[in-house]
C-alpha positions in Angstrom: -53.3 -17.3 -61.8 -54.9 -14.6 -59.5 -53.3 -14.1 -56.1 -55.9 -10.8 -55.8 -59.4 -10.1 -57.2 -61.1 -7.2 -56.5 -64.3 -7.2 -58.3 -66.9 -3.8 -57.3 -65.3 -2.2 -54.4 -67.3 0.2 -52.9 -66.3 2.2 -49.8 -68.3 4.8 -47.9 -67.6 7.2 -44.9 -70.1 9.1 -42.8 -69.1 12.9 -42.5 -71.1 15.3 -40.6 -73.7 12.4 -40.4 -74.1 12.6 -43.9 -72.6 9.3 -46.0 -70.1 9.9 -48.8 -68.4 7.6 -51.5 -64.7 7.4 -51.3 -64.0 4.2 -53.7 -66.7 3.7 -56.1 -66.9 0.5 -58.2 -63.7 -0.3 -58.7 -62.4 -3.9 -60.3 -58.6 -4.9 -60.1 -56.3 -8.2 -60.1 -53.3 -8.9 -59.3 -51.6 -12.4 -60.7 -48.3 -14.1 -59.1 -45.5 -12.4 -59.4 -46.7 -9.5 -60.9 -46.8 -6.1 -60.0 -49.3 -3.3 -60.2 -49.4 0.5 -59.6 -51.5 2.9 -58.8 -50.8 6.3 -59.4 -52.8 9.7 -59.0 -53.3 12.8 -57.5 -53.2 13.2 -53.8 -57.0 12.1 -52.3 -57.6 10.2 -55.2 -58.4 7.3 -53.2 -55.3 4.7 -53.3 -54.1 4.5 -49.8 -58.2 4.0 -49.3 -58.3 1.6 -51.9 -55.0 -0.3 -50.4 -56.0 -0.3 -46.8 -59.3 -1.8 -47.8 -57.6 -5.1 -48.9 -57.0 -5.7 -45.1 -59.6 -4.2 -43.8 -57.5 -1.4 -41.9 -60.3 0.9 -42.4 -61.0 3.7 -39.4 -64.4 2.6 -37.6 -66.0 5.8 -40.3 -65.2 3.8 -43.5 -67.1 1.2 -44.8 -66.8 -1.6 -47.3 -70.1 -2.4 -48.9 -71.1 -5.6 -48.2 -71.7 -6.3 -51.9 -67.9 -5.6 -52.8 -65.7 -8.1 -53.0 -62.3 -9.0 -51.9 -60.8 -12.5 -53.2 -57.3 -13.2 -51.9 -55.5 -17.1 -52.7 -59.3 -17.7 -52.9 -60.3 -16.5 -49.5 -63.3 -13.7 -49.6 -61.9 -11.2 -46.9 -64.9 -9.3 -47.0 -67.3 -12.3 -45.9 -64.7 -13.1 -42.5 -64.6 -12.0 -39.3 -62.3 -9.9 -37.4 -60.6 -12.7 -35.7 -59.7 -14.5 -39.2 -58.6 -11.4 -41.1 -55.8 -10.9 -38.0 -54.6 -14.5 -39.2 -53.9 -13.2 -42.6 -52.9 -9.4 -42.2 -48.7 -10.1 -42.1 -49.4 -13.8 -42.9 -50.8 -13.2 -46.3 -50.8 -9.9 -46.6 -47.6 -7.7 -46.0 -48.0 -3.8 -45.7 -45.1 -1.2 -46.1 -46.8 2.0 -44.7 -45.9 5.6 -46.1 -44.1 6.9 -42.9 -42.0 4.2 -40.8 -41.5 6.6 -38.1 -44.9 6.6 -37.8 -45.9 2.8 -38.2 -43.1 1.3 -35.9 -43.4 1.3 -32.1 -40.9 4.1 -30.9 -41.1 2.1 -27.2 -39.9 -1.2 -28.9 -36.8 -2.5 -30.3 -37.0 -2.7 -34.0 -35.8 -6.4 -34.1 -38.7 -7.1 -31.2 -41.2 -5.8 -33.9 -40.1 -8.0 -36.6 -39.6 -11.2 -34.3 -43.4 -10.2 -33.3 -44.8 -11.2 -36.7 -43.0 -14.5 -36.2 -44.1 -15.7 -33.0 -47.7 -14.3 -33.7 -48.1 -16.0 -37.3 -45.3 -19.1 -37.2 -45.8 -19.8 -33.8 -41.7 -19.6 -33.1 -40.0 -19.2 -29.8 -38.4 -16.1 -29.0 -34.7 -17.4 -29.9 -35.7 -18.7 -33.0 -38.2 -15.9 -33.9 -35.1 -13.5 -33.2 -32.4 -15.9 -35.2 -34.9 -16.0 -38.3 -35.5 -12.0 -37.5 -31.8 -11.3 -37.8 -31.3 -13.3 -41.2 -34.7 -11.2 -42.8 -32.5 -7.9 -41.6 -29.2 -9.2 -43.2 -31.1 -10.5 -46.2 -32.3 -6.7 -47.3 -28.8 -5.4 -46.6 -28.9 -4.3 -42.9 -25.6 -4.8 -42.1 -24.6 -5.2 -38.3 -27.9 -7.0 -38.1 -27.0 -8.3 -34.4 -26.7 -5.0 -33.0 -29.2 -3.1 -34.6 -32.1 -5.9 -33.9 -31.5 -3.7 -29.9 -31.6 -0.3 -31.9 -35.1 2.0 -31.0 -36.8 3.9 -34.1 -35.6 6.7 -33.7 -31.6 5.3 -33.0 -31.9 4.7 -36.9 -31.9 6.4 -40.3 -34.9 7.0 -42.5 -33.4 4.4 -44.8 -33.0 1.6 -42.4 -36.1 2.8 -40.8 -37.9 1.9 -43.8 -35.9 -1.4 -44.5 -37.2 -2.5 -41.1 -40.8 -2.1 -42.0 -40.1 -4.0 -45.0 -38.8 -6.9 -42.9 -42.1 -6.8 -40.6 -43.9 -6.9 -44.2 -42.1 -9.7 -45.8 -41.2 -11.9 -42.3 -43.6 -14.4 -43.3 -43.7 -14.7 -46.8 -46.8 -12.8 -47.4 -48.9 -14.0 -50.2 -49.3 -9.9 -51.0 -46.9 -7.2 -50.9 -48.9 -3.9 -50.4 -46.3 -0.3 -50.8 -47.8 2.5 -49.9 -45.0 5.2 -50.6 -42.6 3.3 -49.8 -39.8 5.9 -50.8 -41.7 8.4 -49.7 -38.8 11.4 -47.6 -35.6 9.5 -49.0 -33.1 10.6 -50.6 -32.2 9.6 -54.1 -29.4 6.9 -53.6 -31.6 5.3 -50.5 -34.7 5.5 -52.7 -32.7 3.4 -55.0 -31.7 1.0 -52.6 -35.0 0.4 -51.6 -36.8 -0.1 -55.3 -33.6 -2.5 -55.4 -35.3 -5.0 -53.1 -39.1 -4.6 -54.2 -36.9 -5.4 -57.5 -35.6 -8.3 -55.9 -38.9 -9.4 -54.5 -40.6 -9.2 -57.4 -38.5 -11.6 -59.2 -38.5 -14.1 -56.2 -42.6 -14.1 -57.2 -43.7 -11.8 -55.0 -47.2 -9.8 -55.8 -46.9 -6.3 -55.1 -49.6 -3.3 -55.2 -47.4 -0.7 -55.4 -48.7 3.4 -54.7 -46.6 5.9 -56.1 -46.4 9.8 -56.5 -43.2 9.1 -58.5 -44.2 8.5 -61.8 -40.9 7.6 -63.1 -40.6 5.0 -60.6 -43.9 3.5 -61.3 -42.5 3.6 -65.1 -39.8 1.2 -64.5 -41.0 -1.2 -62.1 -44.9 -2.3 -62.5 -45.9 -4.7 -64.9 -49.4 -2.6 -65.3 -50.5 0.8 -64.4 -54.4 1.7 -63.0 -55.2 5.7 -62.8 -57.2 6.6 -60.3 -59.0 9.9 -59.6 -62.0 10.9 -57.3 -62.4 6.7 -56.4 -62.5 6.0 -59.7 -60.1 3.7 -61.7 -60.3 5.9 -64.8 -57.7 4.1 -67.0 -55.7 0.4 -66.8 -53.0 -1.3 -69.1 -49.7 -2.4 -69.2 -47.4 0.6 -67.7 -45.3 0.6 -70.9 -48.9 1.1 -73.0 -50.1 3.7 -70.4 -46.9 6.1 -70.6 -46.6 5.7 -74.3 -49.9 6.2 -75.3 -52.0 7.3 -72.3 -55.9 7.6 -73.7 -57.8 9.1 -70.3 -57.4 13.1 -71.2 -56.7 12.7 -67.3 -53.7 10.7 -67.6 -52.4 12.5 -70.4 -52.1 16.1 -68.6 -50.4 13.5 -65.2 -47.9 12.1 -67.4 -46.8 15.6 -69.0 -46.5 16.8 -65.9 -43.6 14.9 -65.3 -39.9 16.6 -66.0 -37.3 15.3 -68.7 -34.3 16.4 -70.5 -36.7 17.3 -73.4 -39.2 18.9 -71.7 -39.8 22.6 -72.7 -43.0 23.2 -71.2 -44.6 21.2 -68.2 -48.2 21.0 -68.4 -50.9 22.1 -65.6 -53.8 20.3 -64.8 -55.9 23.3 -64.1 -58.4 23.4 -61.5 -58.8 21.3 -58.0 -59.4 17.5 -57.1 -63.1 18.9 -55.5 -64.0 17.4 -51.9 -66.1 14.4 -51.2 -69.3 17.3 -50.6 -68.6 18.4 -54.1 -68.1 15.5 -56.2 -70.8 15.4 -59.3 -71.3 11.6 -59.9 -74.2 12.6 -61.9 -71.4 13.2 -65.0 -67.8 12.5 -65.8 -66.2 13.0 -62.3 -63.0 14.9 -64.7 -65.9 17.0 -66.4 -64.6 20.4 -64.8 -60.6 20.1 -65.6 -61.3 18.6 -68.6 -60.5 20.3 -71.9 -61.6 17.3 -74.5 -65.2 16.9 -72.8 -67.7 16.4 -75.2 -71.8 16.8 -74.7 -72.5 13.4 -73.2 -70.1 13.9 -70.3 -72.5 16.2 -68.7 -75.1 13.7 -68.5 -73.7 10.8 -67.1 -70.5 9.2 -65.5 -68.6 6.9 -68.5 -68.5 3.2 -67.7 -65.4 1.4 -68.5 -64.3 0.5 -72.1 -62.4 -2.6 -72.7 -60.0 -2.5 -76.0 -56.5 -4.1 -76.8 -56.0 -5.0 -73.2 -56.3 -1.7 -72.2 -59.4 -0.1 -70.1 -60.4 3.4 -70.2 -63.6 5.5 -68.4 -64.2 8.0 -70.6 -67.1 8.8 -73.8 -64.4 9.2 -76.2 -63.7 5.8 -76.5 -67.0 4.5 -77.0 -68.0 2.7 -79.9 -70.1 4.5 -82.6 
């Protein structure tokens, strides 16, 4: 059963009075209890893709009207602002990159969690506080009754991240979107946060997981999608992606991971171009690829599917 199904997602931005494509015709889906990871370099479109689902984009960024975002049978791209606000927090929980900026500094952290329960479950303040403390304890926040009355600046980075997760899971949403949930955390706290997400996955939650830490992805996600310049260029089971990458970009990305047997890290030459310099009339990885062939300069490859894998590369076009 597909909890989330995104089809033909196109997202544009108005920049210097011109329209530029940020997300280009991507498809993705997540089943119940499944975790899908989005990985790629900074600026490739991971966060924009994630923010498009609950429609949290800035006014300058627009989702194409023909794009389809279906959550539990509801077409999110067709509903109005009031309806999508009811879905945010209740059916979609979002764990943002930086908890210090996503938490309101002038409100107690407990009240910020309780607000979700009051808004979506219509609980009174007393019952909302009771349930909030239970949620905090479930995420191993010791002395939850005391922490309830703390402000964000009084908590450590790991504790703030737990509060953000509490807000995201308070109403037991259908989908949890975690955008770099371990950023700026030390290794010990990072492991604790990932254990929380593993527990959520085992409880049947569907998770869209975004991370630059490829080893976390390898150990956590069922499936992985590789993004580059607003395109999903490869997708498959995480084990297959890491053990037999298909796209030249994926290969280079994985070869840049340090390991106990790594003699030399591979470099991905060149840089990600700005939105003003992207040429979508040819393969978007053309300038940085060492395996390009003649057709790559003439058009952007479509998605080729085989053996439960998807790859956007002419090297896998059937002759």
